N, C-alpha and C positions, 0 to 999 in steps of 0.2 A: 744493557750501560744502565748506571744508574740517571734516576730522575736531573742530579747536578752537573753530570757528568756529559749528559743530554742538550741543557739548557751552553754548559760548555763549549763544546763539540759547535753549536748555531754560532756560537758570535763569534767565532774565528771564521774568517772572509778569503784571508791566505789560502789556496790548496796544498799548496805544499805543508803546511801550516796543519792544514785542519788531518791531512795523514800521518802528523811526523805525531800528529795527541791520542789519533787512532790508533799506532802501532804504539806507542806508549802504554796506554790501555792494554795492548794485546799482552805486551810483555811483564806487565804489572801480573798481569791474572797469569798469565801460563808461569811466572818465577813463587807465588803465590798457591799455587794449587803444582809445584812439583814440591815443592819446602813442606806442605800442610797438609799434602795428599786429601786435600778436597776440590770440590770440579769448579772448574774455568768458572760458570758463571754464580756460585757463591758468593764473589768480593764483592763487600758494599764502600766502592769509595767514594769521596763525597770530596765535590770542590769548593771552598772555601776562598772567599775573595781578598784578597793582600795575602796573604799564607798558601806556605803549602799544602794536596791536597791529605784527607785521613781517609784510613781503612781504618774502618765501624768496628768489621768485627770479624779480629784479629783473635784466631783462640788459646796467644801468651803473647805476650808484651816485648816486642821489636823495633828496632828502630830501621827506616830506611830511609831512600835519596835516589833521586829521579833527577835526569838533564839530557838534555840534545839537544844540536845546534849540526846543522845541514847536512839532515839526514839519516845519522848517529843518533845514537838513544841509548842509555844505558841505565837501570833499574841495582840498586846493592841491599841490603840488609844484612845486621846487625843484631847481637847482643848486646853489642854497644854504642855510642852515639857516633854515627857514621851518617857523613854526607858524600857526593862526588860534583865533578864537574867537569865537563867537555868544549871547549869551543874550539872551534874550524879555524887554523892560522892562517894569513892575512896579511898581508902585508897594508900597514893606513898613513896614511897622510896627517894624520892626526894622534901618534902613539900617544907622544906623551903630553898633552892634553888630557886622551883617558887618561893614559899609568895617574896623575892625579887626582882625580876620585877616587880611587883607591888606595892608593902606593902610601907608606910611608916613606920621609920625606930623605931615608936613609938609602930607601929600595929604588928611588925615584936616581938617586945618584950612582947607582946600580947601569944606568941606560945613556946609549951613545958607545959601545960595543958592537963590536960585530954580531955578536948572540942576542944583542936588544931587542929583536921579534919575538926568538924564541922566550926571556926572561920576560917578559913582557904578560904573555900567555900561561906562563906556566903560573906567575904568580898571580893572575887574573886565577885560575883554575886554582889553585889552591886554599887563595881567599874563600869563594865564593861555595868551597866544599867543608873548608870547618865552619864556613855563616852559616849554612843547610845541616849540618848534626852539632848546631848550639839546638837548647832550647828558644821555642816561641819569645820567653821571656828574657834567653839571655840575645837573644837577635836584638830586639826592642833600642837595648844598653851597647850594644856593640858599633864601631865606629871603624869599619876595615882599614882608614890610614891613618890610624893611630896604636894598626896590629902592625909589626916586620910576622911576618909567617915564616921564615925559614927559623929561626930561632924557634919560634914556639914551637913547631913543628919538629924539631930533631934533640929538642930539648923536658924530656919529661912525657909528662900526661895525652902526649897526641901521639901518633903514627899516623905515615902517609904512604899509598904507594905512587909513584908517577908511570903513567902508563902515552908519555907525550912519546908521538911520534913527528914526520916532518908533516903531517898534515893535521893532527888534529891534536890537541895540548889538553890530558888527561889523567885526572888527578883525585882519587880517594883519599877521604881524611877521617880520620877512624878515634877513637878516645882510649888510648890504652890502657 
């Protein structure tokens, strides 16, 4: 592990989060080893304060994204901008309050149905995945509550894959 990864790991107090962090770094290195046929310990992964990690020594440009939730971890790579998000599905007393933080007013109108919990998590995951696929510069100017995610993903420049089941919302978003 790089010095910044060791530092990041030492800053994590929760045993469960430490385990997820270590497993995520193992998954990243394993995936990179498989794709680029370079040794497992070759990869220079740098933690960045307040931003996603960087992989400094990729042999070719590649987009990548990582997500983990409640012990499930996913890492994706592509030749185009890509993002993934996983959220464990659980009922919440403050679902509408949380939704107001990231949902567009038209999306909020879809709450209040029997499927509202699933809709909430799928929308949350789609927006997070989309956000992760954006460049750092575009992330700074993006307000998720101003975006209607489903029309955006279904009309042109983006495509999404929904791998949601009864336990986890899993959405992958990639530039078309």
